[in-house]
C-alpha positions in Angstrom: 25.1 -52.6 49.1 21.9 -51.0 50.0 18.9 -51.9 48.1 18.8 -48.3 46.2 22.3 -49.2 45.0 21.4 -52.0 43.6 18.5 -51.2 41.4 20.6 -48.0 40.5 23.1 -50.9 39.2 20.0 -52.7 37.8 19.3 -49.7 35.8 22.6 -48.6 34.3 22.3 -52.3 33.1 19.9 -51.8 31.1 20.5 -48.6 30.5 23.6 -49.5 28.3 22.2 -52.5 26.8 19.4 -50.6 25.8 22.4 -47.9 24.4 24.7 -50.9 22.9 21.2 -52.3 20.9 20.8 -48.8 19.6 24.2 -48.6 18.2 24.4 -51.7 16.7 21.3 -51.1 15.0 21.3 -47.5 13.7 25.3 -48.3 12.2 24.3 -51.7 10.9 21.3 -50.9 9.3 19.6 -48.0 7.6 16.1 -46.7 9.8 14.7 -47.4 6.0 15.8 -50.9 5.0 14.0 -54.4 4.9 15.5 -56.2 8.3 17.5 -59.4 6.7 18.1 -62.4 9.1 22.0 -64.4 8.3 25.0 -64.2 9.9 26.3 -60.9 11.4 28.9 -58.6 8.8 32.2 -58.4 10.2 31.2 -54.5 9.8 28.9 -55.2 12.7 30.1 -53.3 15.6 30.8 -54.3 18.8 30.1 -53.1 22.4 33.0 -53.4 24.5 32.9 -52.2 27.8 35.7 -50.8 29.6 35.8 -50.0 33.3 37.1 -46.4 34.6 37.7 -44.9 37.4 36.2 -41.6 38.6 36.8 -39.7 41.7 34.7 -37.1 42.6 35.3 -33.8 43.7 31.8 -32.2 44.2 31.7 -28.6 44.1 35.3 -27.4 44.0 35.0 -24.1 43.0 35.2 -24.3 39.2 33.1 -22.6 36.7 33.1 -23.4 33.6 29.3 -24.4 32.3 26.4 -23.2 32.5 23.3 -25.4 32.6 21.0 -26.6 29.7 22.2 -27.3 26.1 25.2 -26.6 25.1 25.6 -25.6 28.3 26.3 -22.0 28.5 23.6 -20.5 30.8 24.6 -19.1 33.8 27.9 -20.5 32.5 30.9 -18.5 35.0 28.4 -18.0 37.6 27.2 -22.1 38.7 30.0 -23.6 41.0 30.5 -26.7 39.4 30.5 -30.6 39.6 33.8 -31.5 39.0 34.8 -36.0 38.3 38.3 -37.3 37.6 38.1 -40.3 35.4 40.6 -42.3 35.0 41.3 -45.3 32.4 40.5 -43.9 29.8 41.7 -45.6 26.8 43.9 -43.3 24.8 44.8 -45.3 21.9 40.3 -44.1 20.6 38.9 -41.1 20.1 36.8 -40.7 22.5 33.7 -40.0 20.5 30.7 -38.5 23.8 30.2 -38.1 27.0 27.9 -38.9 29.3 26.8 -38.7 33.0 23.6 -39.5 34.3 22.7 -39.4 38.5 20.8 -41.8 40.4 17.9 -38.9 41.2 16.6 -39.4 37.3 16.8 -36.1 37.1 19.5 -34.8 34.5 21.7 -36.0 31.8 24.6 -34.2 31.4 26.2 -35.3 27.7 29.5 -34.3 25.0 28.4 -32.9 22.6 25.8 -31.6 24.1 22.7 -32.7 22.3 18.7 -32.8 23.9 20.8 -33.4 27.0 22.2 -30.5 29.4 25.6 -30.1 28.3 29.2 -31.0 30.3 32.8 -30.1 30.1 35.6 -33.1 29.4 38.6 -32.7 29.0 41.0 -34.9 28.4 44.2 -34.4 30.9 47.2 -37.0 29.1 47.8 -40.3 30.1 44.2 -41.3 30.0 42.7 -39.0 32.7 39.7 -36.5 31.9 38.2 -33.8 34.4 34.7 -33.7 33.8 32.5 -30.9 34.6 29.0 -30.3 35.0 26.5 -28.1 36.0 24.6 -28.5 39.7 21.4 -30.3 39.6 19.9 -31.5 42.4 21.9 -34.2 44.9 22.7 -37.4 43.5 24.3 -40.4 45.7 25.7 -42.4 42.3 27.0 -40.7 39.7 27.5 -43.0 36.4 30.1 -41.8 33.7 29.8 -43.1 30.1 32.6 -42.6 27.8 31.9 -43.9 23.9 35.3 -44.7 21.8 34.9 -43.9 17.9 35.0 -47.8 17.3 31.7 -48.4 18.7 32.7 -49.9 21.9 32.2 -48.1 25.4 33.9 -47.1 28.8 32.1 -46.7 31.9 32.8 -46.0 35.6 30.4 -45.3 38.9 31.4 -43.0 42.1 28.9 -42.6 45.1 28.9 -39.0 46.6 31.0 -39.5 50.3 
């Protein structure tokens, strides 16, 4: 594994820990509530990480999503980057999907908030098609699926 790949894995792990802490903190207590020390509540969210298999199809002619947020700028014109994601838990509802490239240029998100929008389509049996607008080339992409029970699934793929 190259030094660049190791660094990216480390940064991704730190990002996940940061997201997990933010999710736990925001879901457990409102921002204005005073901090109370003690044993964790049974209702506190748990972060459970599941591994996804991701296949990079690259720009395969699809033009479904544009740039920006909500992803409508250039929609139908930009040739999208296409991923197939397998292993998504069918017993849970996917509430959010995040894609990040190792070049730190952009993050794509569904539903769109502050990042560029993406299109995530459930193809059935735990398989999803994910489309993003192209950006600067990346060597590794990380895809994170957030479920409605505060657990998440993560997959990474290297660009051939």
